[in-house]
N, C-alpha and C positions, 0 to 999 in steps of 0.2 A: 260441398254435394254430401250426404251420408254417406259411404258404403253400405251396398248389401248385406256385405259380408267381412266380416273380423276374423283373420283366420292367424289364430293364435298357437306360437309356435313355443313354449318352454327350452328353455337351452343350458345347459350346466358343461362347459368347455367341448364346443359344438366347432369350433372357429374351421375348421377345414370342410365341413359339411356346408357353409353359409352360402358359400357366392352358387352351386349348383344349386340348391334350393331354392334359392331366392328367384334362381333365373328359370328355373321350372315350374314354380308358382305364376310366376307374374307368365311365363308360356301357356300356362293352364288359359288362365284367366285373364289374358289384360281384353278377346275379344269374345269373351262370354259372357261374363261375372261383374260386376262391379264391388272391388274388392280389397282391402286394404293388408295390411300384412305387420302383426303385434308379435313383437319379440319379446318376452317374459324372461331376463335372462339370471341364473342366479351364479356364473362362473367365475371362478378363479382363474383363468387364463386370459388371452386378450379377442376371444371374442366379442365383446360389445366394441370394440374397437373396429371389427371385422365386419361386424354390420352396418356402424356408421359407414363405413367407407364402402361398402358394396351398395348401401344406400342412396349414396351419392348420384349416382349412376342409374338408378333401378326408375322405369316409367311408370311405377305404382307407388303410393303412399306406403311408409314402412314409419313404427315407430317404435320407440325400446321403452321398455321397463329394466332398470336393472335393479334390483334387491340387494342392498349392501348387508343386510341383515333377513335374510329369507327364512320362512316359517311358512311348516305344512306341506315341505315337501315337492314334489311335483304338479300334484293336485293345488298346494298354495296358489302355486304360480300361475295354473289355469284360472285360478280363481279370478286372483288380482287381474290379468286378461279379462275377463267377464266383465270383470267391475267396470275397469276401464271402457269397455268398449259401447257405442253407441249404436251400432248397428242392428239389424232386424235377424241377422244369423252371426253367430259363433262359433268357426269351426275348428278343433282342437284336431293339433294332428305334431307329430315328433318332430324333432330336426335332424334324425338321422337320416330321412330317406327311404327309411321302410315301411312310411306310409306315402304312396305315390301323389306327387300334387296336382297330376290331371283327373283325380279323382273330384277335385273338387266341384266342381262347376256340375258334374253328377251328384254328388250328394244335394248340393246348394237344391237342385230343380227337381230332384224327388222330395224336396220337403217343402217345395212350392206347391207340386201337383197333388204333394197328399192331403197339407194341410196338417202335416203330425207335427208333435213337439220337437222331437231328434228324429234323425238319421244316423244309424250307429253302419260304419264299413266294417262286416264282418269278416272273418276267415272263418265260419265255419256253419257260413250257409252254402247251398250249390253254387259254385264257381268261385267258391274264396278258399285260402289258402293260406298257413302256418309256414313255408316252407323257409323263410327267412327264419325264425329261431335258430341258433346255432347249434343248440346239440339234441341229443336223447330228452337229456332232465330236462332242460327247459319245456320240450313238447307237452313230456309227464306232468311238470307243476303246471304249466298253462293250463292243460284240459282239468288235471286235480281241482283248479282254483275258480274255472270253468262252472265246472260240476258241484261244487261245495256251495258259491255264490246260489247259485240256480236254486240249489235244493232248501235255502237259508230263507231266499225270496222268490216261492213260486208263483206269486199272482204279479209282481212288483216287473220281474223281471219275463214273464211270458213269453212276452214277444222279443226278446232280447237272446239270441244266441250265443253272443260273444260280449259278455260286459267286461270281460279284465280289455278290449280293445280301448286304445288309447287316440282312436281316430275316429272323432262323430261331430257331429252338427249340430248343436242346437239354438231354436227358437230362443232369444234372447227374452221377449217377454214372459215366458212359459214358466223362469223356475224364479225362486225367490232364495236369492243368496245368502238372507242370514239363516236361512235351514241349513247351510252344507257346514259342514267339520272338515277341513280336508287335512291329511294326512296321508304322505306314501304316496305312491304309483297311482292309483285307481279312482281317479275324478269320476268318471259314469260309473261307475259301481254306488257314486255315493248322492252323485245326482240322480240316479231312477231310482234308488234305497230312500233316498227320503219326501219324491215328489209320485205323485199318480199323473206318469206320464205318458200321451200314444207316440210310438213308436215305431218303426219302417225302415229294416234292414238292405243294406246292399252290397253285395260280395266283393270283397274286393284280397287281394292275394298282397299277402306280407312280405316284402321283401329282402335283400340284406342288407346289410348297414353300409352306405357309402363312405364313410371314414371315423376311425374314434371305435371308444369301446364301449359295452352295452355295461348301463350304470344300475342293473338287479344283480341284488344280493341278497345273503342270508338273513337280513336284518330287514332290507323290504317285503320280504316273506311273510317276518312275524309282524310286522305293521301292519302288512294284508290282513292277515286274522284278526289282530286287535281292532282293525276297521270294522271287518265283517262283525265281531260283538259288540262293538258299538253302533252302529246301526241293527241290529236286529235286536239288541237289550240295552243298550245306553253304555255309560263309561262305566255303569256299578257291577256290567262283567266282567269287566278287566280288572276293575279293583277284586272283584270276587275270587277270580283267577287268581290273581296275585293272594291274597289272602288266601287261599285254599292252600298254593305251595305254603305259601309261611306255614303255617297250623300244623302240616304233616309234616314239615321240617320242624319246627316246635317239639311235637311230640317225639320223632325221631333222635333228637340228639336228646332230647330228657331220657330219653328211654336206655340211650346206650348209656347216656352218665350214672342214670340210677341201677343197671344192673355192674358199671364198673365200681360199684359201691361210694358212689355221692349221697349226699342226703338229697331226697328228694325237692326240699325248697331251694337249695344251691342248686338243684339242676334245673327245673322251672326259671331262676335268673338267668342262669348261664346261654341257657336256650333262649329267654327272650332276645336278650341282647343282641346275639349271632343273629337271630331272624326278623328283627326288627329295623338293622342295617340293612341287612338282603332283601327284603321290599321295599324299605325306603327307595335303594337305588332303581330296581324293577320298575317303581310306580312311576317314577322319572321316566324313564327309557320306552316306557312301553302304555300307560293311564293317561299321565299327567302332559307326554311331549310335550301339546300345543300348549299347554299353560306356564311354560315354565322363562317365558318370557315375559310375564306381566308383571314385573317392578323389583320386584324380591327371587336374591342371590341365591345361588344354591346352599350356601352354609346357613341362609339364616333358615331355609325352606328346612333343613336337614336337621335346625338345633329345634325348629314348630313341631316339626315331626319326633325326634327322638324325645322330647320332653312332653310331650302327651303320650306317647307312646310309653316312654319308659313312667308317665304316672298310672297310666291304665298297667303297666303290668306289675306295678307293686299294689295297687288294689284289687287286682286279681290273682294275686300270690297272696295275699293276705284274708282273701274268700279263700282259697284254696285250703289255705290253713285250716280254716273254721270249716272247711269241709272236710278235710280228710280227717281233724282231730274228733269231729262230736258224731261224723255217723261211720257208715259202711264201705261209704262211695269209693273206690281206687282215686289214686291220685290222677290216672294219666284220664279215669273217664270225666273225674269234675275238670282237670284240666281241656279238654275237650270243650265241655260245656260251657265253660265260660273264656274260651277263644269265642264260639260261637253268639254269644251276646253280646260282645265286645264287635261287633263285627260291622254293624251299622251304624255306632257309634266315630267310630274310626273312619268309615265313609265319611261320614257327615262331616268332621272337624277337616278331613284332608280337603274336600270339595267345597266347602267355603272359608277357610282360615288358609291353609299352607298353597294354595294354589287357585285361591278365590279370584277371578277376570277383574283387571284394572278396566277402567270407563275408557281412559284415555286412547286416541287411536293411533295406528304406525301411520307413517309418511313416509313414503317413498318415493323417489324421483323419475317423472315421466321425460323420456327425451322425445319430441317431436321432429323426425327426421322426414320429410318430401324433396322431392328435385327439384331446385331451384329454390328452394328454403331456405333459414339461416337455421343452424341448430342451436337453441334453445333448452335448456330444464326447466323445465315447468313443477310447481308440487300440484301433486296429487295426492288424496285421501285412498287408499288401497286397503284398510282397516274392514 
């Protein structure tokens, strides 16, 4: 019999929390709602072994997906869990017990009674609280991220006060998984930003971590900003930001070299080489991060990018020479205009050649763990 709800718990080095978490989920659900637990694990420690051990005596179905080559971060793990679920509802929660398992039957009951698509456990409605955030900085970052997200998506988030929460239930049939482009932590924002869904909120108190340390860091903040830009404007926006930064750096380096007495063409070449390399590294980490595993290695991507940009630089420099020698346009102004013209051409080349997605789907290992069942590894397509 298919469970009504699959409780999806993405984990990364959460072994000390597993036993307590499973015990509380079981206690909350066993007599109230038909549920299964699905761990999607990217751990480097013994968390998978701990899950298997706890599952042996659990009176509830427990499944484990261990991703040896994880993509998409926590959001990618949640997407893999939703893909592997056949339940009516998918409920997402963290593995550190800051999301109280006792809320699981409440969220499902609210969803069933209201007929909505998503039930959000919110810290920002009456009765909710963010008391479990560790310090003032995290409180400020959370509040600022929420305000920015709602400002960029005033319609889709008008009924969601807490799009940053990782604690929510979604009706499985309401979402189109092919629309999702997971990255970083904020999967709820991804789901709401790419669909038109009815949302109901239920207050909850964000608790203190049971064990271990938070995985949030500065890089996750940068990925969040990239996610916002991608949702609002598409991948072109991130490429635009990198391109704009590269253009400013190009002109600044060129200006410094010219002021130091360097011939303008030599200055243009040096500034171009430096910005080509730096722009490629930025594209790798912030714009095309989710496409780096599509079959082409780092050095091949670098070679393709460098060769194209180098060719573009030679052509642009030749055109700059013609412009400066035959017109009254200053070299910096001419360079700025040529950089703008080449922008779209560079974007198309990188999106369609350097980071072109492959057709093959990734295969992950799914282990089905049920009380009384023999543990077995089953191949499942989670692409």
